[in-house]
C-alpha positions in Angstrom: 17.4 -1.4 51.0 18.8 1.6 48.9 16.4 3.5 46.5 18.0 3.9 43.3 17.1 7.2 41.6 16.4 7.7 38.0 17.9 10.8 36.8 17.2 10.8 32.8 17.7 14.4 31.5 14.0 15.4 31.8 13.8 14.6 35.5 17.1 16.4 36.5 15.3 19.4 37.6 12.9 17.9 40.0 13.8 18.1 43.8 12.3 14.5 44.5 12.2 12.7 41.1 11.0 9.5 43.2 8.0 11.2 44.3 6.9 12.4 40.9 4.5 9.4 40.3 2.9 9.4 43.7 -0.7 10.5 44.2 -1.2 13.8 45.9 -2.5 13.9 49.4 -4.6 16.7 51.3 -2.4 19.2 53.0 -4.2 20.1 56.3 -4.4 23.5 57.4 -2.0 24.4 60.4 -3.3 25.4 63.6 -2.3 28.5 65.2 0.4 26.7 67.4 2.5 25.6 64.5 2.8 28.8 62.7 5.8 30.9 62.5 6.9 34.4 61.4 9.0 34.7 58.2 12.7 35.5 58.9 13.6 39.2 58.2 16.1 40.2 61.0 19.5 41.5 60.1 21.4 38.6 62.0 19.5 36.2 59.9 20.9 37.8 56.9 24.4 37.7 58.5 24.2 34.3 59.2 23.1 33.3 55.7 26.2 35.4 54.2 28.6 33.4 56.4 27.2 30.2 55.2 27.2 31.1 51.5 30.7 32.6 52.2 32.0 29.1 53.1 30.0 27.3 50.3 28.1 25.3 52.8 24.7 23.6 53.2 22.4 23.7 56.3 19.5 21.4 57.0 17.9 24.4 58.2 17.5 25.4 54.6 17.5 22.3 52.7 14.7 20.4 55.0 12.7 23.7 55.2 12.9 23.9 59.1 9.9 26.1 60.5 12.6 27.4 63.2 15.0 28.8 60.8 14.1 32.5 61.4 14.5 32.1 65.2 17.8 30.2 64.9 19.7 32.1 62.4 18.7 35.3 64.3 20.9 34.0 67.1 23.6 32.9 64.5 22.7 29.1 65.2 23.0 27.3 61.8 23.1 23.4 61.6 25.6 22.6 59.0 24.8 19.7 56.6 28.0 18.2 55.3 28.7 15.7 52.4 26.6 18.0 49.7 22.9 18.7 49.4 21.9 15.6 47.6 20.9 12.3 49.5 21.0 8.9 48.1 17.9 7.9 50.2 14.3 8.6 49.5 12.7 8.9 52.7 8.8 9.8 52.4 8.9 12.4 54.9 12.0 14.4 54.0 12.4 17.5 51.9 16.2 17.3 51.3 17.0 16.5 47.4 17.4 13.1 46.4 19.5 12.0 43.6 23.1 10.9 42.7 25.6 13.2 45.0 28.9 14.7 43.8 32.3 13.9 45.1 33.1 14.8 48.5 34.6 18.5 49.1 38.0 17.9 50.8 37.9 21.5 52.0 34.5 21.4 53.7 35.5 20.1 57.2 38.2 23.4 57.2 35.2 25.4 55.9 32.7 24.2 58.4 35.4 25.2 61.1 35.9 28.4 59.7 32.2 29.2 59.8 31.5 28.1 63.2 34.4 30.3 64.5 33.1 33.2 62.6 29.6 32.6 63.9 31.0 32.4 67.5 29.2 29.2 68.1 29.6 27.6 71.5 27.7 24.7 70.5 27.4 23.4 66.9 25.3 20.5 65.3 26.8 18.7 62.3 24.6 16.7 60.2 24.5 15.2 56.8 22.5 13.7 53.9 22.9 9.9 53.5 25.6 8.7 51.3 25.2 5.3 50.7 27.5 5.5 47.5 30.5 5.9 49.8 32.4 2.9 51.5 32.2 4.2 54.9 28.9 6.3 54.5 30.9 9.4 55.0 32.0 8.2 58.6 35.6 9.7 58.1 34.3 12.9 56.8 32.2 13.2 59.9 35.5 12.6 62.2 37.5 15.3 60.0 34.8 17.8 60.6 34.8 17.3 64.3 38.5 17.3 64.4 38.7 20.4 62.3 36.2 22.4 64.5 38.2 21.5 67.6 41.4 22.5 66.1 40.1 26.2 65.5 37.4 26.4 68.3 38.4 24.1 71.3 35.9 25.7 73.5 33.0 24.7 70.9 31.0 21.5 71.7 30.1 19.6 68.9 26.9 17.5 68.2 26.7 15.2 65.4 23.3 14.1 63.7 24.4 10.9 61.4 22.8 8.6 59.1 22.4 5.1 60.0 25.6 3.8 57.9 23.5 0.8 57.2 25.7 -1.9 56.0 28.8 0.1 56.5 31.1 -2.0 58.8 33.4 0.3 61.1 31.7 3.3 60.2 29.9 4.0 63.7 33.3 3.3 65.4 35.0 6.1 63.3 32.7 8.9 64.2 32.4 7.8 67.8 36.2 7.7 68.0 36.3 11.4 67.4 34.3 11.8 70.7 31.6 14.2 69.6 30.1 15.6 72.7 26.6 14.4 71.5 25.7 11.5 69.2 22.4 11.9 67.7 20.8 9.4 65.5 17.2 9.7 64.8 14.6 6.9 64.8 12.0 9.4 63.2 9.0 7.1 63.7 7.7 3.8 65.1 8.4 0.4 63.6 5.3 -0.1 61.9 5.7 3.0 59.8 9.2 2.5 58.7 8.4 0.8 55.3 6.2 3.6 54.4 8.0 6.5 55.9 11.7 5.5 56.1 12.0 2.8 53.6 16.0 2.7 53.1 16.3 2.4 56.9 15.7 -0.6 59.4 14.4 0.2 63.0 16.6 -2.1 64.9 19.5 -1.1 63.0 19.1 2.5 64.1 18.6 1.4 67.7 21.8 -0.8 67.6 23.6 2.2 66.3 22.7 4.2 69.4 23.5 1.3 71.8 26.8 0.7 70.0 27.8 4.5 70.5 27.3 4.1 74.3 29.1 0.8 74.4 32.1 2.6 72.9 31.9 5.7 75.1 29.7 5.3 78.2 30.2 8.6 79.3 29.3 10.4 76.2 25.8 11.5 75.7 23.2 10.3 72.9 20.2 11.4 71.5 17.2 10.5 69.3 14.2 12.0 68.1 10.7 11.1 66.8 8.2 12.8 64.6 4.4 12.7 65.3 1.5 13.0 62.8 2.2 10.1 60.6 -0.5 7.9 62.0 1.4 6.6 65.1 -0.3 5.5 68.3 0.5 6.8 71.7 1.2 3.5 72.8 3.6 2.8 70.1 5.4 6.1 71.1 5.9 4.8 74.6 7.4 1.4 73.2 9.9 3.5 71.2 10.6 5.3 74.3 11.4 1.9 76.2 13.5 0.6 73.4 15.4 3.9 73.5 16.0 3.7 77.1 17.2 -0.1 76.8 19.9 1.4 74.5 21.0 3.7 77.0 19.7 6.9 75.2 20.0 10.1 77.3 18.0 12.7 75.3 14.8 12.3 73.4 13.1 14.9 71.0 9.6 15.0 69.7 8.3 17.2 67.2 5.3 17.6 64.9 5.9 16.1 61.2 5.0 18.9 58.6 4.4 17.5 55.1 6.7 19.5 52.7 4.6 18.7 49.5 1.4 16.9 48.6 3.5 14.0 47.4 5.3 13.4 50.5 4.0 11.2 53.3 0.4 12.3 54.3 0.1 14.2 57.6 -2.5 12.4 59.4 -3.0 14.9 62.1 -1.6 17.7 64.3 -0.9 16.6 67.9 -1.7 19.3 70.4 0.6 21.2 72.7 -1.3 19.4 75.7 -0.3 16.1 74.2 3.1 17.1 73.6 3.3 18.0 77.3 2.0 14.7 78.3 4.6 12.9 76.0 7.4 14.7 77.8 6.0 14.0 81.2 5.9 10.2 80.2 9.5 10.4 78.7 11.0 11.9 81.9 9.4 9.2 84.0 10.9 6.6 81.9 14.5 8.0 82.7 15.6 10.2 80.1 18.1 12.9 81.3 16.6 15.4 78.9 13.4 15.6 76.9 12.3 18.5 74.3 8.7 17.7 73.1 6.7 20.4 71.2 5.0 20.9 68.0 8.2 23.0 66.7 10.9 20.7 68.3 13.6 19.6 65.9 16.8 17.7 66.7 18.8 20.8 66.7 16.3 23.3 68.1 17.9 25.1 71.0 20.7 22.4 71.0 23.0 24.7 72.9 20.9 25.4 75.8 19.3 21.9 75.8 23.1 20.4 76.0 23.9 22.7 78.8 20.8 21.4 80.7 21.7 17.8 79.7 25.0 18.2 81.5 23.4 19.6 84.5 20.9 16.7 84.6 23.7 14.2 84.6 25.4 16.1 87.4 22.5 16.1 89.6 22.3 12.4 89.6 25.9 12.0 90.3 
């Protein structure tokens, strides 16, 4: 199902017009372990300047990532291609929703130049959902991967893609560009999909990850979950089993943080001890790499995690 957004004149300024009529829910006070410092470093400002210079968007800003200060201080920005407006209306997400504009054909080259200027050895490329495009933006992903490799052949590329729902051949187009890591997040447990991720389908996302591994068995696949939306520990373990059946190598688990009172309700904060327990379980189930902590996000420490992922596979060889 694709959510249609009503963009009449009096609603254009709203970031989330589809949530305007929703009832507000309480916002829980953040515990000490989830708080971060505001970004102030010179390198943070330099990273922001490079992003602006190349007319790019980042998921770090658009999704209000709590780790932006730390990551940008190390010049690690996650590029968000195909604009800043998403055709979906996921209940958890802070990215703007609405009717996106035309693709910027210069964007792949601009991303590549920014990656080169930032000196990145590993870069994560994600995007908004583009249900309006015949291929969901798959060719744009492939063009971006190829552009990065043309100017920075030593940079490894990780993609975090949409589900390309009902876009035949889209997965194959991105996979054919051979990203070093192909990530697609399941986000939550199946029971919560209609409330949290209504435009997506759990088993379609799971099949995407399985299909990528079929195309390139030697490539790395990755997926992520949020907790705090009302899921149970048992449901999370079942998702782990589903991901392992699909051959997924790397699992990330992080705490959901409610962007506004009209987004999906935050039911509770999971404790650091609970995250450590989930990591132990996931590793026992056979994932090569697991990152589970309150502040874990898909691209958080992606460069060092990729090195650890390769080392883990080599250790099994």
